[in-house]
MARTIGU-592033 format. One record per residue (C-alpha): residue number from 1; residue in one letter; x, y, z negated. Coordinates in steps of 0.25 Angstrom, whole numbers. Last residue first. Example, Ala and Ser with C-alpha at 12.3 -4.5 7.8 and 13.67 -1.06 7.14 Angstrom:
<atoms>
ATOM;pos;code;c1;c2;c3
ATOM;2;S;55;-4;-29;
ATOM;1;A;49;-18;-31;
</atoms>
This chain:
<atoms>
ATOM;pos;code;c1;c2;c3
ATOM;289;E;-109;94;18;
ATOM;288;S;-106;85;6;
ATOM;287;C;-92;79;7;
ATOM;286;S;-85;82;-6;
ATOM;285;C;-80;69;-9;
ATOM;284;G;-76;61;-22;
ATOM;283;A;-65;62;-31;
ATOM;282;S;-58;49;-27;
ATOM;281;G;-47;54;-18;
ATOM;280;P;-47;67;-26;
ATOM;279;S;-42;60;-37;
ATOM;278;R;-44;67;-51;
ATOM;277;M;-49;55;-58;
ATOM;276;T;-56;64;-67;
ATOM;275;D;-57;68;-81;
ATOM;274;D;-43;67;-88;
ATOM;273;G;-35;78;-81;
ATOM;272;K;-20;78;-81;
ATOM;271;S;-19;78;-65;
ATOM;270;S;-27;90;-65;
ATOM;269;T;-42;89;-61;
ATOM;268;P;-47;87;-48;
ATOM;267;Q;-61;94;-45;
ATOM;266;R;-71;82;-44;
ATOM;265;P;-75;78;-31;
ATOM;264;R;-90;78;-29;
ATOM;263;A;-97;66;-24;
ATOM;262;D;-108;69;-14;
ATOM;261;T;-121;60;-13;
ATOM;260;P;-129;68;-22;
ATOM;259;G;-127;82;-15;
ATOM;258;L;-115;91;-15;
ATOM;257;D;-121;101;-25;
ATOM;256;D;-122;92;-37;
ATOM;255;K;-120;102;-47;
ATOM;254;G;-109;103;-58;
ATOM;253;R;-106;117;-55;
ATOM;252;D;-91;114;-55;
ATOM;251;A;-94;102;-46;
ATOM;250;G;-102;110;-36;
ATOM;249;A;-92;121;-35;
ATOM;248;A;-80;110;-33;
ATOM;247;V;-88;103;-22;
ATOM;246;E;-92;117;-15;
ATOM;245;A;-77;121;-16;
ATOM;244;L;-73;107;-9;
ATOM;243;K;-84;110;2;
ATOM;242;A;-79;123;4;
ATOM;241;L;-64;118;6;
ATOM;240;W;-70;107;16;
ATOM;239;G;-77;118;24;
ATOM;238;E;-64;127;24;
ATOM;237;A;-56;116;30;
ATOM;236;P;-43;113;23;
ATOM;235;E;-32;122;28;
ATOM;234;A;-25;118;40;
ATOM;233;D;-13;109;42;
ATOM;232;S;-23;98;48;
ATOM;231;Y;-30;87;43;
ATOM;230;E;-43;84;52;
ATOM;229;D;-42;69;56;
ATOM;228;H;-41;64;42;
ATOM;227;W;-53;72;37;
ATOM;226;S;-48;82;27;
ATOM;225;W;-43;82;13;
ATOM;224;W;-34;95;9;
ATOM;223;E;-44;101;0;
ATOM;222;Y;-48;89;-8;
ATOM;221;P;-37;91;-18;
ATOM;220;R;-31;105;-20;
ATOM;219;T;-17;106;-14;
ATOM;218;Q;-4;102;-19;
ATOM;217;P;11;102;-15;
ATOM;216;Y;21;99;-26;
ATOM;215;G;26;112;-32;
ATOM;214;E;26;107;-47;
ATOM;213;P;26;92;-49;
ATOM;212;S;13;85;-46;
ATOM;211;D;1;82;-56;
ATOM;210;E;-10;81;-45;
ATOM;209;W;-22;90;-46;
ATOM;208;E;-17;100;-36;
ATOM;207;E;-16;90;-24;
ATOM;206;Q;-4;85;-17;
ATOM;205;R;-8;70;-16;
ATOM;204;G;5;66;-21;
ATOM;203;L;18;73;-18;
ATOM;202;A;28;62;-20;
ATOM;201;T;19;52;-14;
ATOM;200;M;12;40;-21;
ATOM;199;D;-1;48;-23;
ATOM;198;L;-2;52;-9;
ATOM;197;Y;-3;37;-4;
ATOM;196;S;-13;34;-14;
ATOM;195;W;-22;46;-11;
ATOM;194;T;-22;43;4;
ATOM;193;S;-26;29;2;
ATOM;192;G;-18;18;6;
ATOM;191;L;-10;14;-6;
ATOM;190;A;-16;6;-18;
ATOM;189;E;-10;-7;-13;
ATOM;188;D;4;-1;-11;
ATOM;187;G;6;-1;-26;
ATOM;186;R;3;-16;-27;
ATOM;185;N;17;-18;-20;
ATOM;184;N;24;-5;-16;
ATOM;183;I;24;9;-19;
ATOM;182;F;36;19;-17;
ATOM;181;Y;39;34;-21;
ATOM;180;T;46;46;-17;
ATOM;179;R;56;43;-7;
ATOM;178;F;63;55;-1;
ATOM;177;A;65;60;13;
ATOM;176;R;74;71;18;
ATOM;175;D;71;78;31;
ATOM;174;G;65;89;25;
ATOM;173;D;60;85;11;
ATOM;172;R;52;72;14;
ATOM;171;I;44;64;4;
ATOM;170;F;43;48;3;
ATOM;169;A;34;38;-1;
ATOM;168;N;36;23;0;
ATOM;167;T;25;12;1;
ATOM;166;G;28;-3;0;
ATOM;165;H;28;-16;7;
ATOM;164;W;37;-27;3;
ATOM;163;E;50;-33;8;
ATOM;162;D;57;-20;15;
ATOM;161;V;49;-11;7;
ATOM;160;G;58;-6;-4;
ATOM;159;F;62;8;2;
ATOM;158;D;76;4;7;
ATOM;157;A;72;-9;12;
ATOM;156;D;60;-3;20;
ATOM;155;F;69;8;26;
ATOM;154;E;80;-1;30;
ATOM;153;D;79;1;45;
ATOM;152;T;69;1;57;
ATOM;151;M;56;3;50;
ATOM;150;T;44;4;60;
ATOM;149;Y;34;15;57;
ATOM;148;W;18;16;55;
ATOM;147;P;11;28;55;
ATOM;146;M;-3;26;49;
ATOM;145;T;-14;22;60;
ATOM;144;W;-18;8;57;
ATOM;143;G;-30;2;65;
ATOM;142;M;-25;-12;63;
ATOM;141;R;-23;-16;78;
ATOM;140;A;-17;-2;81;
ATOM;139;K;-8;-2;69;
ATOM;138;L;-3;-16;72;
ATOM;137;R;0;-12;87;
ATOM;136;E;8;1;83;
ATOM;135;I;16;-7;73;
ATOM;134;D;20;-18;83;
ATOM;133;P;24;-7;93;
ATOM;132;Q;32;1;82;
ATOM;131;P;40;-11;78;
ATOM;130;A;37;-19;65;
ATOM;129;R;46;-16;53;
ATOM;128;S;36;-8;45;
ATOM;127;A;32;6;41;
ATOM;126;F;19;13;37;
ATOM;125;V;18;28;37;
ATOM;124;L;11;38;28;
ATOM;123;T;14;53;29;
ATOM;122;T;11;64;18;
ATOM;121;D;9;78;19;
ATOM;120;R;-4;78;12;
ATOM;119;A;-12;79;24;
ATOM;118;N;-4;67;30;
ATOM;117;L;-9;59;19;
ATOM;116;H;-23;62;23;
ATOM;115;A;-20;59;38;
ATOM;114;V;-14;46;34;
ATOM;113;H;-29;40;34;
ATOM;112;A;-29;30;23;
ATOM;111;V;-21;17;23;
ATOM;110;Q;-28;5;18;
ATOM;109;D;-27;-3;31;
ATOM;108;A;-12;-1;30;
ATOM;107;V;-11;-7;16;
ATOM;106;L;-19;-19;21;
ATOM;105;S;-9;-21;33;
ATOM;104;C;2;-20;23;
ATOM;103;G;-4;-32;15;
ATOM;102;R;-7;-40;27;
ATOM;101;C;7;-38;33;
ATOM;100;A;7;-31;47;
ATOM;99;H;-1;-38;58;
ATOM;98;D;0;-44;72;
ATOM;97;P;15;-46;72;
ATOM;96;W;16;-50;61;
ATOM;95;G;6;-54;51;
ATOM;94;Y;15;-59;40;
ATOM;93;V;28;-51;41;
ATOM;92;G;40;-57;48;
ATOM;91;P;40;-48;59;
ATOM;90;E;35;-34;55;
ATOM;89;F;23;-27;48;
ATOM;88;F;26;-25;34;
ATOM;87;A;21;-11;30;
ATOM;86;R;31;-2;22;
ATOM;85;Y;22;10;18;
ATOM;84;V;29;24;20;
ATOM;83;I;23;37;13;
ATOM;82;L;29;50;18;
ATOM;81;Q;28;64;12;
ATOM;80;R;32;78;18;
ATOM;79;R;26;77;31;
ATOM;78;G;32;79;44;
ATOM;77;D;30;65;49;
ATOM;76;F;35;59;36;
ATOM;75;L;40;47;45;
ATOM;74;D;50;56;51;
ATOM;73;P;58;58;38;
ATOM;72;L;59;42;38;
ATOM;71;S;66;43;52;
ATOM;70;V;59;40;66;
ATOM;69;R;61;31;78;
ATOM;68;G;51;31;88;
ATOM;67;K;37;38;91;
ATOM;66;P;28;27;86;
ATOM;65;G;38;25;74;
ATOM;64;D;51;18;72;
ATOM;63;F;58;21;59;
ATOM;62;A;72;25;55;
ATOM;61;Y;77;28;41;
ATOM;60;E;88;37;36;
ATOM;59;K;94;35;23;
ATOM;58;E;94;45;11;
ATOM;57;V;80;45;7;
ATOM;56;A;80;53;-6;
ATOM;55;L;72;47;-18;
ATOM;54;W;63;56;-24;
ATOM;53;P;59;56;-39;
ATOM;52;M;46;53;-44;
ATOM;51;R;38;65;-48;
ATOM;50;R;26;63;-38;
ATOM;49;R;25;49;-43;
ATOM;48;E;23;54;-58;
ATOM;47;A;11;61;-53;
ATOM;46;A;6;49;-45;
ATOM;45;L;7;41;-58;
ATOM;44;A;-1;52;-66;
ATOM;43;D;-12;51;-55;
ATOM;42;R;-12;36;-56;
ATOM;41;A;-14;37;-72;
ATOM;40;R;-25;47;-69;
ATOM;39;T;-32;37;-60;
ATOM;38;M;-30;26;-70;
ATOM;37;E;-36;34;-81;
ATOM;36;K;-48;38;-72;
ATOM;35;E;-49;22;-69;
ATOM;34;K;-49;20;-84;
ATOM;33;V;-61;29;-87;
ATOM;32;L;-68;24;-75;
ATOM;31;L;-69;10;-81;
ATOM;30;Q;-77;16;-93;
ATOM;29;Q;-86;23;-83;
ATOM;28;H;-88;11;-75;
ATOM;27;A;-93;3;-87;
ATOM;26;A;-102;13;-91;
ATOM;25;E;-107;15;-77;
ATOM;24;W;-110;0;-76;
ATOM;23;E;-117;0;-90;
ATOM;22;Q;-126;11;-85;
ATOM;21;P;-129;4;-72;
ATOM;20;T;-133;-9;-80;
ATOM;19;V;-123;-21;-81;
ATOM;18;I;-119;-34;-74;
ATOM;17;S;-107;-40;-81;
ATOM;16;P;-94;-42;-74;
ATOM;15;T;-92;-55;-65;
ATOM;14;K;-85;-68;-70;
ATOM;13;M;-84;-75;-57;
ATOM;12;T;-89;-89;-56;
ATOM;11;T;-102;-85;-51;
ATOM;10;D;-96;-80;-38;
ATOM;9;V;-103;-67;-35;
ATOM;8;K;-112;-68;-23;
ATOM;7;W;-110;-68;-9;
ATOM;6;N;-122;-71;0;
ATOM;5;L;-119;-59;10;
ATOM;4;N;-106;-65;14;
ATOM;3;A;-99;-55;23;
ATOM;2;S;-95;-59;37;
ATOM;1;M;-80;-60;40;
</atoms>
């Protein structure tokens, strides 16, 4: 579809007023106050989510995967947390056999690279009723790379996703799995980023600024970030840590040490702070070389 270069605002639309730069900035700052309030409220909800009770999964479930039949604990792939999105791709769903449901496909298109979740000891998988050959064909056509399994039993009915899409979060203790949270309907619309997925889990982002129960795993923000093809069990790269230290020192001195085009990340405050949005996912970049 070609762009319409002659597009103009419909004269029947009641558009906002046109203002000066100073007036625009004042309006932006006024709205920003409410946006920060919403971010703090979202942080508080995530903190409550981390204190939700756990529901033990007593039944055994089986899935077909690229390497054969696996159990629910197998889906964790050795990690502590698991997120399962129920995607509708199967006979009877609009689009079959060429496509999955349009809404589920839109969700799949938004999924960030799963390596970042894996680095936080969390696995994301999709699950459908379609056989594995059809799933592999669909993934190849659409360019999707997330693990995708075939349900073989009542997993979807037992976890509220037999008639509608939804996302379940689990945590593992040895061979035992526990359901920790569930999101569906419009809640699924907000998922897709690394941060939104981690915020729905029992352990959260696992960063020091979060309000989490005592003893939960936490590390300093920024330090665990890496390129998605270079995560490993090793410590963060010395060069990256040095860059973060440079950023922090520059921020403390109040000087623009990193150049005019670099946005310095603020140091995260406690979850009870009242001055920043605190989210490392939106705090900026320390990329200057």
